[in-house]
C-alpha positions as CSV (number, residue, x, y, z in Angstrom):
1,M,-31.9,3.6,10.6
2,K,-33.2,5.9,7.8
3,R,-31.3,5.5,4.6
4,D,-31.5,9.3,3.8
5,E,-30.1,10.5,7.2
6,K,-26.8,12.4,7.0
7,G,-23.5,10.7,7.7
8,I,-22.9,12.9,10.7
9,E,-26.2,11.7,12.2
10,R,-25.0,8.1,11.8
11,A,-21.7,9.0,13.4
12,R,-23.4,10.4,16.5
13,K,-25.1,7.0,16.9
14,M,-21.8,5.3,16.3
15,R,-20.2,7.2,19.2
16,G,-23.0,5.9,21.4
17,W,-22.5,2.4,20.2
18,K,-18.7,2.5,20.7
19,T,-18.7,1.2,24.2
20,H,-21.1,-1.6,23.3
21,R,-19.3,-2.9,20.3
22,G,-19.1,-6.7,20.3
23,G,-17.3,-8.7,17.7
24,H,-15.4,-12.0,17.9
25,A,-12.5,-12.8,20.2
26,P,-9.1,-12.6,18.4
27,A,-8.3,-15.8,16.5
28,P,-5.6,-18.0,18.2
29,D,-2.2,-18.1,16.7
30,L,-2.2,-21.4,14.7
31,F,1.5,-21.9,15.2
32,Q,0.9,-22.0,19.0
33,T,-1.4,-25.0,18.7
34,H,1.6,-27.0,17.6
35,K,-0.6,-29.2,15.5
36,A,2.2,-29.2,12.9
37,G,4.8,-30.1,15.5
38,A,8.3,-29.1,14.8
39,Y,7.2,-26.9,11.9
40,D,5.1,-24.7,14.2
41,S,7.8,-24.5,16.8
42,F,10.5,-23.3,14.4
43,C,8.1,-20.9,12.6
44,L,7.5,-19.2,15.9
45,E,11.2,-19.1,16.7
46,W,12.0,-17.6,13.2
47,L,9.3,-15.0,13.4
48,A,10.5,-14.0,16.9
49,S,14.0,-13.6,15.4
50,L,12.7,-11.3,12.7
51,R,11.1,-9.0,15.4
52,L,14.5,-8.7,17.1
53,R,15.9,-7.5,13.7
54,N,13.3,-4.7,13.8
55,L,11.5,-5.8,10.7
56,S,8.2,-4.0,10.3
57,P,5.1,-5.7,11.7
58,A,3.6,-5.6,8.2
59,T,6.6,-7.5,6.7
60,I,6.5,-10.1,9.5
61,E,2.8,-10.6,8.9
62,T,3.3,-11.3,5.2
63,Y,6.0,-13.9,6.2
64,R,3.6,-15.4,8.6
65,W,0.9,-15.6,5.9
66,A,3.3,-17.5,3.6
67,L,4.3,-19.9,6.3
68,L,0.6,-20.6,7.1
69,R,-0.2,-21.3,3.5
70,Y,2.4,-24.1,3.5
71,R,1.3,-25.3,6.9
72,K,-2.3,-25.8,5.7
73,W,-1.0,-27.9,2.8
74,L,1.3,-29.8,5.1
75,L,-1.4,-30.8,7.5
76,A,-3.5,-32.1,4.6
77,H,-0.8,-34.0,2.8
78,H,1.9,-35.1,5.2
79,H,0.9,-38.4,6.8
80,G,4.0,-39.2,8.8
81,S,5.5,-37.8,12.1
82,Y,5.6,-34.1,12.8
83,K,8.4,-34.3,15.3
84,R,11.4,-33.7,12.9
85,I,11.6,-30.5,10.8
86,S,13.8,-32.5,8.3
87,S,10.8,-34.5,7.3
88,L,8.4,-31.6,7.1
89,L,10.4,-29.1,5.1
90,T,11.8,-31.1,2.1
91,A,12.4,-30.4,-1.5
92,D,9.7,-33.0,-2.5
93,H,7.1,-31.5,-0.2
94,V,7.8,-27.9,-1.4
95,G,7.7,-29.1,-5.0
96,S,4.3,-30.8,-4.4
97,F,3.1,-27.6,-2.6
98,H,4.2,-25.6,-5.7
99,H,2.3,-27.9,-8.0
100,H,-0.8,-27.5,-5.7
101,L,-0.5,-23.7,-6.0
102,I,-0.4,-24.1,-9.8
103,E,-3.6,-26.2,-9.7
104,E,-5.2,-23.5,-7.6
105,Q,-4.3,-21.0,-10.3
106,A,-2.1,-18.9,-8.0
107,T,-0.2,-16.2,-9.9
108,A,3.5,-16.5,-10.6
109,R,4.1,-13.6,-8.2
110,T,2.2,-15.3,-5.4
111,R,3.9,-18.6,-6.0
112,G,7.3,-16.9,-6.1
113,Y,6.6,-15.1,-2.9
114,L,5.5,-18.2,-1.0
115,L,8.5,-20.2,-2.1
116,A,10.9,-17.4,-1.4
117,N,9.7,-17.2,2.2
118,L,10.0,-21.0,2.7
119,K,13.5,-20.7,1.3
120,R,14.3,-18.0,3.9
121,L,13.0,-20.2,6.7
122,S,15.1,-23.2,5.3
123,H,18.2,-21.0,5.1
124,W,17.7,-19.8,8.7
125,L,17.2,-23.4,10.0
126,T,20.4,-24.5,8.2
127,A,22.4,-21.5,9.6
128,K,21.1,-22.5,13.1
129,A,22.2,-26.1,12.6
130,K,18.5,-27.3,12.8
131,L,19.0,-28.8,9.4
132,Q,22.2,-30.5,8.3
133,R,21.9,-29.0,4.8
134,D,19.5,-26.6,3.1
135,P,16.9,-28.8,1.4
136,L,15.5,-25.9,-0.6
137,L,18.8,-24.5,-1.9
138,N,18.2,-25.7,-5.4
139,I,14.5,-24.9,-5.5
140,E,13.9,-22.2,-8.1
141,T,11.2,-19.6,-7.7
142,P,8.9,-18.9,-10.7
143,K,9.8,-16.2,-13.1
144,V,7.5,-13.2,-12.5
145,P,6.2,-11.6,-15.7
146,K,6.9,-7.9,-16.3
147,V,4.8,-5.7,-14.0
148,H,2.1,-3.9,-15.8
149,L,1.8,-0.3,-14.7
150,P,-1.3,0.4,-12.6
151,T,-4.0,2.5,-14.2
152,Y,-4.1,6.1,-13.4
153,L,-7.1,8.5,-13.4
154,P,-7.3,11.3,-15.9
155,L,-7.8,14.8,-14.6
156,S,-11.5,14.8,-15.6
157,T,-12.1,11.7,-13.4
158,I,-10.1,13.2,-10.5
159,A,-12.2,16.4,-10.7
160,L,-15.4,14.3,-10.7
161,L,-14.3,12.2,-7.7
162,L,-13.3,15.2,-5.6
163,E,-16.8,16.7,-6.1
164,L,-18.7,13.6,-5.0
165,P,-18.7,14.0,-1.2
166,D,-21.7,15.9,0.1
167,I,-20.1,18.8,1.8
168,S,-23.4,19.9,3.3
169,D,-22.7,17.0,5.7
170,P,-19.7,17.3,8.0
171,L,-18.7,13.8,7.1
172,G,-18.7,14.8,3.5
173,I,-16.1,17.5,4.4
174,R,-14.0,14.9,6.0
175,D,-14.2,12.7,3.0
176,R,-13.4,15.6,0.7
177,A,-10.3,16.4,2.8
178,I,-9.2,12.7,2.6
179,L,-9.6,12.6,-1.2
180,E,-7.7,15.9,-1.6
181,V,-4.8,14.7,0.5
182,F,-4.6,11.4,-1.3
183,Y,-4.4,13.1,-4.7
184,S,-2.2,16.0,-3.8
185,S,0.4,14.1,-1.7
186,G,0.4,10.6,-3.2
187,L,0.4,9.0,0.2
188,R,-0.2,5.3,0.7
189,R,-3.3,4.3,2.6
190,K,-1.4,3.2,5.7
191,E,0.5,6.4,5.7
192,L,-2.6,8.5,5.6
193,S,-4.4,6.4,8.3
194,C,-1.3,6.9,10.6
195,L,-1.3,10.7,10.3
196,A,-1.5,12.7,13.5
197,L,-2.4,16.3,14.2
198,Q,1.2,17.0,14.9
199,D,2.2,15.9,11.4
200,L,0.7,19.0,9.7
201,D,2.8,22.1,8.9
202,H,0.1,24.6,8.0
203,H,2.6,27.3,7.3
204,Q,4.7,25.3,4.8
205,R,1.6,23.2,3.7
206,T,3.6,20.0,4.2
207,I,2.8,16.7,5.8
208,Q,5.3,14.7,7.9
209,V,5.0,11.0,7.1
210,R,6.5,9.3,10.2
211,F,5.4,5.8,9.3
212,G,6.6,5.4,5.7
213,K,7.3,2.1,4.0
214,G,10.4,0.6,5.5
215,G,10.1,2.9,8.5
216,I,11.6,5.8,6.5
217,P,10.1,9.2,7.4
218,R,9.7,11.9,4.8
219,V,8.1,15.3,4.4
220,V,5.5,15.6,1.6
221,P,4.1,18.8,0.1
222,A,0.3,18.8,0.0
223,G,-0.5,22.2,-1.4
224,S,-2.9,25.0,-0.4
225,R,-6.1,23.4,-1.7
226,A,-5.7,20.2,0.3
227,F,-4.8,22.3,3.4
228,D,-7.9,24.4,2.9
229,W,-10.0,21.3,3.1
230,I,-8.0,20.0,6.1
231,R,-8.7,23.2,8.0
232,S,-12.4,23.0,7.1
233,Y,-12.5,19.4,8.4
234,L,-10.6,20.3,11.6
235,T,-13.0,23.2,12.3
236,K,-16.4,21.8,11.2
237,T,-16.2,18.0,11.4
238,R,-13.5,16.6,13.7
239,P,-14.9,18.3,16.9
240,L,-18.2,16.5,16.2
241,L,-16.5,13.1,16.1
242,T,-14.0,13.2,18.9
243,D,-12.9,15.3,21.8
244,A,-9.3,14.1,21.6
245,S,-7.0,16.7,20.3
246,P,-3.4,16.2,21.7
247,P,-0.7,16.5,19.1
248,E,-0.3,12.8,18.8
249,A,-4.1,12.2,18.2
250,P,-5.1,10.8,14.8
251,L,-5.9,13.4,12.1
252,F,-8.7,11.6,10.3
253,V,-11.2,9.7,12.5
254,T,-14.2,7.5,11.9
255,G,-17.7,7.9,13.1
256,Y,-16.6,6.0,16.3
257,G,-14.0,8.8,16.9
258,D,-11.2,6.3,16.3
259,A,-8.3,6.4,13.8
260,F,-9.1,4.9,10.4
261,S,-7.5,1.5,9.7
262,P,-5.9,1.1,6.2
263,G,-8.7,-1.2,5.3
264,S,-11.5,1.2,6.3
265,I,-9.7,4.0,4.3
266,G,-9.6,1.7,1.3
267,H,-13.4,0.9,1.6
268,L,-14.2,4.6,1.8
269,I,-12.2,5.4,-1.4
270,R,-13.7,2.3,-3.1
271,D,-17.2,3.5,-2.4
272,Y,-16.6,6.8,-4.1
273,L,-14.9,5.1,-7.1
274,D,-17.9,2.8,-7.4
275,L,-20.2,5.8,-7.2
276,A,-18.3,7.3,-10.1
277,G,-18.6,4.1,-12.1
278,F,-14.9,3.5,-12.0
279,H,-14.5,-0.2,-11.1
280,H,-10.8,-0.9,-11.0
281,P,-8.8,-2.6,-8.2
282,G,-6.4,-0.6,-6.0
283,A,-8.6,2.2,-4.9
284,C,-6.1,4.3,-2.9
285,H,-3.2,3.4,-5.1
286,L,-5.1,4.9,-8.1
287,F,-4.8,8.3,-6.4
288,R,-1.1,7.7,-5.7
289,H,-0.3,6.7,-9.2
290,S,-2.4,9.6,-10.6
291,C,-0.5,12.0,-8.4
292,A,2.8,10.8,-9.8
293,T,1.6,10.6,-13.4
294,H,0.2,14.2,-13.4
295,L,3.4,15.5,-11.7
296,M,5.5,13.9,-14.4
297,D,3.2,15.2,-17.2
298,G,3.5,18.6,-15.6
299,G,7.3,18.5,-15.9
300,A,8.4,17.2,-12.5
301,G,11.7,15.4,-12.4
302,L,12.0,11.7,-11.4
303,R,14.0,12.5,-8.2
304,A,11.4,15.0,-7.0
305,I,8.6,12.4,-7.6
306,Q,10.8,9.8,-5.9
307,R,11.0,11.9,-2.7
308,I,7.3,12.6,-2.7
309,L,6.4,8.9,-3.1
310,G,9.0,7.7,-0.7
311,H,10.7,5.3,-3.0
312,S,14.2,4.2,-1.8
313,R,15.3,3.5,-5.4
314,L,15.0,5.8,-8.4
315,D,14.3,2.8,-10.8
316,T,11.2,2.1,-8.7
317,T,9.9,5.5,-9.5
318,A,10.8,5.1,-13.2
319,I,8.6,2.0,-13.3
320,Y,5.9,3.4,-11.2
321,T,5.4,6.6,-13.3
322,H,5.1,7.0,-17.0
323,V,4.6,9.7,-19.6
324,S,1.3,9.8,-21.4
325,N,1.4,9.0,-25.1
326,Q,0.3,12.5,-25.9
327,K,3.2,13.9,-23.9
328,L,5.6,11.6,-25.8
329,L,4.2,12.7,-29.1
330,E,4.7,16.4,-28.1
331,V,8.3,15.8,-27.0
332,H,9.1,13.8,-30.2
333,A,7.5,16.5,-32.4
334,K,9.5,19.2,-30.6
335,C,12.9,17.5,-30.2
336,H,13.5,15.0,-33.0
337,P,15.1,16.4,-36.2
338,H,12.3,14.7,-38.2
339,G,9.5,15.5,-35.8
340,D,6.4,17.3,-37.0
341,Q,7.5,20.6,-35.5
342,A,11.2,20.3,-36.2
343,S,12.9,22.8,-38.5
344,S,15.0,21.9,-41.5
345,S,18.1,22.2,-39.5
346,P,19.8,18.9,-38.7
347,Q,20.6,20.1,-35.2
348,P,18.0,19.4,-32.5
349,P,16.8,22.1,-30.1
350,T,19.1,22.7,-27.1
351,S,16.3,21.9,-24.6
352,C,13.4,19.6,-25.1
353,G,11.8,19.9,-21.7
354,L,13.1,16.4,-20.7
355,D,14.1,15.5,-17.2
356,D,17.7,16.7,-16.8
357,E,18.1,14.6,-13.7
358,I,18.0,11.2,-15.4
359,D,21.5,9.8,-15.9
């Protein structure tokens, strides 16, 4: 394949390869091998109970990951019988597992998450009378250091990134539309990958997010500029990639004509960030955080930003967003009696442009 060929030319070849794609067979569920005996059986039972509680598949998968981490350690260090859960999930074992994680230089957040999920399993086993008492009741999870705010992109970097896709190529139009939607709406990558044609309101220029975090839907404004690029993509690019256009069909599609996965969306955004020389983790979240930061710098209230981002709690938004140092200096100069722009009067101005919604 020629390196200088257009993306759409590669996409046409990908559509031809689609029916011949190989790959590996799905990996077997390790719990179903029952190599860890009672631990495997009860993990399967607990995960099944979580599905009945309608927990999201993503949440259950993270629980499974935590249980598998402990399972791997258990198989390497437990040398007795695997028939009784009471000998597999013990305070001594979990303490040794935690020490192992420290030696592996796992972060406090990771260690805390793993131990918390083992404590959930232990609590459930005790409630179901599979254990006489909760062996992990007094196990303490590590204290997690204060979260550092993710880096956001300045307007100049955003402008540079939005101009990077080659819009002489139909795939460049698609990529430009994706970048514009990320920045204008602050969507998570999973939310964007799940968008369907029916989720667009071209008149109101809003996007219906049906698969938000926690299963909570919301409507997000995207603005005229993002919708202009969406319309260009729908007219010039999407028909070249797929013939499927029912309302429930995916909005953004790959060269194969399939919906993007969250991972493939992340790789796409990362490629453009690398091209711009911005090597920072959290590709898609950088756009989300930049959207929130620029909204706040422009005067948006926290509650408005909370609704756009889909946060269930306002304090999450307060942590997630921040005011730039320059903005703080301007507010202090304008509002504080001893600020640079303050008058000789001891009374502060009646309005400082602060968020009136914060209480």
